[in-house]
C-alpha positions in Angstrom: -25.1 -71.0 -44.5 -27.6 -68.7 -43.1 -27.7 -68.3 -39.0 -30.7 -70.2 -38.3 -28.8 -72.9 -40.1 -25.6 -72.5 -37.9 -28.4 -72.5 -35.0 -29.4 -75.5 -35.7 -26.0 -77.0 -36.1 -24.6 -75.5 -33.0 -27.6 -77.1 -31.2 -27.0 -80.6 -33.0 -23.7 -80.6 -31.4 -24.2 -79.1 -27.9 -27.0 -82.0 -27.8 -24.0 -84.7 -29.2 -21.5 -83.2 -27.0 -24.1 -83.4 -23.6 -24.8 -87.3 -24.9 -20.9 -87.7 -24.9 -20.5 -86.2 -21.3 -23.6 -88.2 -19.8 -22.1 -91.7 -21.6 -18.5 -90.8 -20.2 -20.2 -90.4 -16.5 -22.2 -93.4 -16.9 -19.4 -95.5 -18.0 -17.3 -94.3 -14.9 -19.7 -94.9 -12.7 -20.2 -98.1 -14.2 -16.4 -98.6 -13.9 -16.1 -97.2 -10.4 -18.8 -100.0 -9.4 -16.8 -102.7 -11.3 -13.2 -101.9 -9.9 -15.1 -102.3 -6.2 -16.2 -105.6 -6.8 -12.5 -106.5 -8.4 -10.8 -105.0 -6.1 -13.1 -107.3 -3.3 -12.9 -110.6 -5.1 -8.9 -110.0 -5.4 -8.4 -109.2 -2.2 -9.9 -112.4 -1.2 -7.7 -114.3 -3.9 -5.0 -113.1 -1.8 -5.9 -113.4 1.3 -6.6 -117.1 0.4 -3.3 -117.5 -1.1 -1.8 -116.2 1.9 -3.3 -118.6 4.0 -2.4 -121.6 1.9 0.6 -120.4 -0.7 0.6 -123.6 -2.3 -3.1 -123.3 -3.3 -2.7 -119.8 -4.3 -4.2 -118.7 -7.8 -0.9 -116.9 -9.7 -2.2 -116.7 -12.9 -4.8 -113.9 -11.2 -2.3 -112.6 -8.7 -0.3 -111.9 -12.4 -3.0 -110.4 -14.3 -3.5 -107.6 -11.1 -0.5 -106.0 -12.4 -0.5 -106.7 -16.1 -4.1 -106.2 -16.5 -3.5 -102.3 -15.1 -0.2 -102.0 -16.9 -2.1 -102.6 -20.7 -5.5 -100.7 -19.5 -3.2 -97.8 -18.7 -1.2 -97.9 -21.7 -4.0 -97.8 -23.8 -5.3 -94.9 -21.8 -2.4 -93.0 -22.3 -2.2 -93.6 -25.9 -5.9 -92.7 -26.3 -5.2 -89.4 -24.4 -1.9 -89.0 -26.2 -3.4 -88.9 -29.8 -6.5 -86.8 -28.7 -4.1 -83.9 -27.4 -2.0 -84.0 -30.2 -4.6 -83.9 -32.3 -6.2 -80.9 -30.0 -3.2 -79.0 -29.7 -2.4 -79.0 -33.8 -6.2 -77.4 -34.1 -5.5 -74.6 -31.4 -2.3 -73.8 -33.5 -4.3 -74.1 -37.2 -6.9 -71.8 -35.0 -4.1 -69.4 -33.9 -2.4 -69.3 -37.0 -5.6 -68.3 -39.1 -6.9 -66.2 -36.6 -3.7 -64.0 -37.0 -4.2 -63.9 -40.8 -7.4 -62.6 -40.1 -6.5 -59.9 -37.8 -3.7 -59.1 -40.4 -6.2 -58.5 -43.1 -8.2 -56.5 -40.8 -5.5 -54.4 -40.0 -4.5 -54.1 -43.4 -8.2 -52.8 -44.0 -8.1 -50.7 -41.4 -4.9 -48.4 -42.0 -6.4 -48.2 -45.2 -9.8 -46.8 -44.3 -10.6 -43.0 -45.6 -12.6 -42.4 -42.7 -13.3 -42.6 -38.9 -17.0 -44.5 -39.7 -15.2 -46.9 -42.2 -12.2 -47.5 -39.5 -15.0 -48.2 -36.9 -16.8 -50.6 -39.9 -13.9 -52.5 -40.4 -13.0 -53.0 -36.6 -16.7 -54.0 -35.5 -16.6 -56.4 -38.3 -12.9 -57.7 -37.1 -14.6 -57.8 -33.3 -18.0 -59.6 -34.6 -16.6 -62.0 -36.8 -13.9 -62.9 -33.8 -16.6 -63.3 -31.1 -18.0 -65.8 -33.6 -15.2 -67.8 -34.4 -14.2 -68.1 -30.7 -17.6 -69.1 -30.1 -17.3 -71.7 -32.7 -13.6 -72.9 -31.9 -14.3 -72.9 -28.2 -17.6 -75.2 -28.9 -15.0 -77.3 -31.5 -12.5 -77.8 -28.5 -15.2 -78.8 -25.7 -16.5 -81.3 -28.2 -12.6 -82.9 -28.8 -12.0 -82.6 -25.0 -14.9 -84.7 -24.3 -14.1 -87.4 -26.8 -10.4 -87.4 -25.4 -11.8 -88.0 -21.7 -14.5 -90.7 -23.4 -11.4 -92.6 -25.4 -9.1 -92.6 -22.1 -11.6 -93.8 -20.1 -12.7 -96.5 -22.2 -10.0 -99.1 -21.3 -9.8 -98.5 -18.1 -13.8 -98.9 -18.4 -13.7 -102.1 -20.3 -10.6 -103.9 -18.2 -12.6 -103.1 -14.8 -16.2 -104.4 -16.3 -14.6 -107.6 -18.3 -12.7 -108.6 -14.6 -15.9 -108.1 -12.5 -17.9 -110.3 -14.8 -15.4 -112.9 -14.8 -14.6 -112.8 -11.2 -18.2 -113.2 -10.3 -17.9 -116.2 -11.2 
């Protein structure tokens, strides 16, 4: 792959990351707005239930806790899954980088002249910089996806509740 192709691929990844971050931010705002509506509606339900316990909406009162637990459990599961994958990828990257450094060290120790040693060091350093930048972009992509995946069940529950309680 040429450096121009690599640059275009990187630009596309950055664009996708910006799109993901924007979508997550918009969903977060929508979730906060919906949560405010749900809290207001449920406070009214609780107040009416306290004023007249015999006519309290016990179904809705029960949902107040169970829906939160369900959404938080799904969010935690998504987060755990994503962090496991991210940790495994970081471990692989570190292992691969150690292998690259080991090969560079072997070449460095076999260098016959200071110029050859400097070339080996420079090749390794420039390669490391490129690999580090690529790995950082990949980690950023994974973290943005993890954030979106963790927010999704909370967003879904809040928006659905706001819609349901609006009637």
